[in-house]
DOGUPA-912120 format. One line per 2 residues: number of its first residue (from 1); for each residue y, x, z of C-alpha. Coordinates in Angstrom, 1 decimal. Layout:
<pts>
NUM> Y,X,Z; ...
</pts>
This chain:
<pts>
1> 78.0,121.6,104.5; 78.9,122.7,108.0
3> 82.4,123.5,106.9; 82.8,120.1,105.4
5> 81.8,118.4,108.7; 84.0,120.7,110.6
7> 87.1,119.4,108.8; 86.3,115.9,110.0
9> 87.0,116.9,113.7; 90.7,115.8,113.7
11> 89.9,112.6,112.0; 87.2,111.7,114.5
13> 89.5,112.7,117.4; 92.4,110.6,116.1
15> 90.1,107.6,115.7; 88.7,108.0,119.2
17> 92.3,108.2,120.5; 93.3,105.0,118.6
19> 90.3,103.3,120.1; 91.4,104.5,123.6
21> 88.1,106.4,124.2; 89.8,109.8,124.7
23> 93.2,110.9,125.8; 95.1,114.0,124.9
25> 95.2,115.1,128.6; 91.4,115.1,128.7
27> 91.3,117.1,125.5; 93.8,119.6,126.8
29> 91.9,120.0,130.1; 88.7,120.7,128.2
31> 90.1,123.4,125.9; 88.1,126.3,127.4
33> 84.8,124.3,127.2; 85.7,123.2,123.7
35> 86.2,126.8,122.7; 82.8,127.7,124.1
37> 81.1,124.8,122.4; 82.8,125.5,119.1
39> 81.6,129.1,119.0; 78.1,128.2,120.1
41> 77.9,125.6,117.4; 79.3,128.1,114.9
43> 76.7,130.6,116.0; 73.9,128.1,115.5
45> 74.8,126.7,112.1; 75.9,129.9,110.4
47> 73.9,132.9,109.3; 73.3,135.5,112.1
49> 76.3,137.7,111.3; 79.5,137.6,113.4
51> 81.8,137.3,110.5; 80.4,133.9,109.5
53> 80.6,132.7,113.0; 84.2,133.8,113.2
55> 85.1,132.2,109.9; 83.7,128.8,111.1
57> 84.8,129.1,114.7; 88.5,129.9,114.3
59> 89.4,127.1,111.9; 87.3,124.7,113.9
61> 89.3,125.6,117.0; 92.5,125.2,115.0
63> 91.3,121.8,113.9; 90.6,120.9,117.6
65> 94.1,121.8,118.5; 95.4,119.7,115.6
67> 93.3,116.8,116.9; 95.0,117.2,120.3
69> 98.4,116.9,118.6; 97.3,113.8,116.6
71> 96.0,112.2,119.8; 99.2,112.9,121.7
73> 101.3,111.4,118.8; 99.1,108.3,118.8
75> 99.5,108.0,122.6; 103.3,108.3,122.4
77> 103.4,105.6,119.6; 101.2,103.3,121.7
79> 103.4,103.8,124.8; 106.5,103.1,122.7
81> 105.0,99.9,121.3; 103.9,98.7,124.7
83> 107.4,99.4,126.2; 109.1,97.5,123.3
85> 106.6,94.6,123.8; 107.3,94.5,127.6
87> 111.0,94.5,127.0; 110.7,91.7,124.4
89> 108.6,89.6,126.8; 111.1,90.2,129.6
91> 114.0,89.1,127.4; 112.1,86.0,126.3
93> 111.4,85.1,129.9; 115.0,85.6,130.8
95> 116.1,83.4,127.8; 113.6,80.7,128.8
97> 115.0,80.8,132.4; 118.5,80.5,131.1
99> 117.6,77.5,128.9; 115.9,75.8,131.8
101> 118.9,76.3,134.0; 121.2,74.8,131.2
103> 118.9,71.8,130.9; 119.0,71.2,134.7
105> 122.7,71.6,134.7; 123.1,69.1,131.9
107> 120.8,66.7,133.6; 122.8,67.0,136.8
109> 126.0,66.5,134.9; 124.9,63.2,133.4
111> 124.6,61.7,136.9; 121.3,60.0,136.2
113> 119.2,59.9,139.4; 116.2,62.1,139.4
115> 112.9,60.6,138.5; 114.3,57.5,136.7
117> 113.9,56.8,133.0; 116.8,55.7,130.8
119> 116.7,52.1,129.7; 114.3,51.3,126.9
121> 111.9,54.1,127.5
</pts>
């Protein structure tokens, strides 16, 4: 049962990264603490022989590292999407400013005095 829960670690880390709760830099900084916690948990949940602890601890640490990789891929994708969205908003603002300038130029070219309405309106 412990081994089954252990394989959920990358999934949980990826979900937390998607939610913005954790960052890959935080996970990378806590590697030594994670290694210690992983082996302490492995020692508690396995029978009292070192082989069982090793058999649970090493794959769990590898899964932790894969979770870091997943989190960094998610962060890069998020950064790319945010950059594309910012660029799209900037282009839209520039397009709106250009259209406004054209409208003002057309209004100035018609020669109608500002603030007056055409006849019939």
